[in-house]
Structure formats: C-alpha cells, structure tokens
N, C-alpha and C positions, 0 to 999 in steps of 0.2 A: 504494500500500500504506500509506503514511504517513497519507494523508487518512482512510482507513477506520479506522485505529487512533484517530485524533483524534476522529472522529465516535462511535466506540464508547465512548470515555472520556466524551465530553460527554453521550451518551445515558445512561450509567450514573450520572453525577453528577445529571442531571435526575431520573432515576427515584428515586434515594435521597433527594434533597432534597424530592420530592413526598410521600414516605411520612409524614413527621411532620405535614404539612398535612392529609392524609387522616385520620390518627389524631386530630388536634386537632378536626377537624370532627365526628368521631364522639363525642368527649368532650363537645362543646358540646351535643349532643342529649340529651334527657332519658334517664334510665337505665332506663326501663321498656321491656323487650323484649317487644313485642307478638307477634312471631312465635313466641316461646318460651312464651307464656302459654297455659295450657290451662284452658278453662272446662268443667268437668264437670257443673256443677249450676246451674240457673236456678230461683230461687224467686220466687214472686209472692205477696205478702201483701195480701189484700183486706180493707178496713175499710169497714163500712157507714157512709156519710157522715151518715146521720140519727141513728144511735145511737152512733157512734164505737167500736163493738165489732168485733173481728176476725171477719169472716165466713168466712174460710178461708185456708189457705196451700196453694198449688198448686205442684208441683215437677216439673222434668225432671231426671233424673240418669243420666248416662252415664259411669261411672267410668273407662273406658279412653279416653274422648274419641272423636272422629270415626273412623269405620271400625271395624274389629275387631268386638267384640261389640255386639249391639243394646242400646239404653238399658234400664236396670233399672226405670226409673220414668218415666211420662208421665201426669200427672194430667189428668183432665177438669175444666176450670173450670166450676163449677156456680153459676149466678147466679139470683137471683129477678127476675122481670119487673118493670119500671118502677123498679127500685132503682138508686141511684147509689153507686159504690164508689170509694174512694181506694186506689190501688194503689202499693205500693213493690216495686221489683225488687232482687234480689240476685244477683250473679254470683260463683260460688265455684269454686275449684280444690280438689276433695276428693281428688285423687290424692296429696296431701301429708298428712303427719301432724304437727301438726294441720292441718286444712283451712285454706286461705288464701282469705279473703273479698276479692275483687278490686274490689268495689263502691266502696270508698273511693278507690282509685287512678283508677277511671273518673271519679268525681266531681271529683277533683283535676285531671284532664286533660279537663275538660268541653268545652273548645274543640276537642277532637280526637275526641269520641265523640257518638253519637246512637243512641237506641233507636227502631226503626221498628216500627210495628204494622200488620199487614195483615189485615183482616177478610175472611172467606170464609163467608158464609151465616149468621153468628150475629146480624147486625144490631146489634151493640154499637157505640156511639159512644165513641171513645177520644180524649181530649185530654191531651197532655203538659202537665204543670203546673210543671216546673222548666226552667231555662234557664242558659246560660253567659253571659248578659248580652246576647246577640245572637240566638242560635238555641236551639231546644229541646234538652233532653237526653233525657228520657223515663224516667229512673230513678223518677220520681214521675209518676203520671197519674191521670186521672179517667175511669172507665168507667161509661157509662149503658146499662143493659140495656133492650131494647125492651119495649113493652107486651105483645106477643104471644110465645108460646113459640117457640123456635127451636133448631135444632142446626146447628153449623158449626164453624169454627175461627178462631183468631187466631194469625198468625205473628209471633213476636217475634224481631227481628233487631238485634243489637248491631253497629253500624258503627264502624270506626276510620277517621277522616277528617282526619288531620293536614294542615293547609294547604289543604284543599279543602272543609271543612264550609261548607255554604251553606243549611242548613235542609231540604234534600232528602235522600232515602234513596239516591239513585243513586251519588254519589261515594264513594270509599274502599273499604276491604276489610271483609269480614264476619268479625267475631271469633267469633260464634256465632249460630245461627239455629235456632229451635224452633217447631214448629207445634203449639199446644195445642188439643185438642178443647174446644169450648165448648157448654154446654147451658144454655138459659134456660128456666125453668119458672115 
C-alpha cells in the first residue's frame, strides 16, 4: 500500500513538472495560429507584362468559409492568347471587420508556406517568381497563356508546410484551395 502511494506522488510530481515545459515549448513557437485562421477570399491581380497595366482582378469569396453556404463569388480568369501576365495573390479573412489581409503574414512565414498551381485543360504555363531563399512561395508568379484558345481551370492551393517544405506540393496541410475556371481567347 505504501509503495502505491509513493508511486502516485512521484507520478503527480512528474506530471506537474512537465506542464511548464509543454507550455514553454508552445510559447517558443510563432504566435500565428494557422488552425484558427480563416481564409474567405482569394484575389489574383493580373498585370500585362508588356504594358504593365492591370489586366484584371479575379476573386473567390466564401464569407462563411468551408462548408455551410456555397461561395458568393468565383470569377473566371479571362486571358488573351500568347500574352504573359505577372500575377500577385492575396489571401484575406473578410469574416472580420475590417477584413484582415493574411498575405503579409504568409510572406513573413515564407519558409512555412507555398502556393501550388495545378492546370487542368487551360494550357497556361505558370512559374512562381518569389522564393524564401531556398524554395518557391508563389504569392508572385508569371502566367503565359497558350497561342490557341482554350477552356479549363487552375487550382490554387495554399500549403502550410512548417518543417517539411521541400519545394513540392505534397507535404503539409492545405490552408485553402480554389479551382478557378480559366478561359483563353
């Protein structure tokens, strides 16, 4: 009986001494809570690389986030054949007032994030033009429209890859994913 009481006290002491260490590990991590971050809006600003004029801003907007109501807006990206565009992405939480632009935080945590582009039938060539010093980020990119007209889509996926970023899209968690229809004319 006495041995069981001693082991119970030792167990309790070990448990309570471990709690401050777990808390300090949490405090050492960055203060950006990715699981609680809601991305309701993805904006893509296309600039004609030859003229430096904005060719269009295309947006996805789902005010209540994943699930619930369907998105209120999903623009078709309309491109001219054979043109090259410089594209800037913005990720926004519009559920707050004022809306919170998350893009700056993603850029600050570049070693933990990557935007992936998956073309399906539009035949657009996409090259990420920004990097974290080792791997691409994708907040800035260059899109080359094909010579021939096409219809398809491009899936835009923001990956959160802390400690596993290797320049590929497979590792990590998906923060947001949107499939934009694309028309090249």
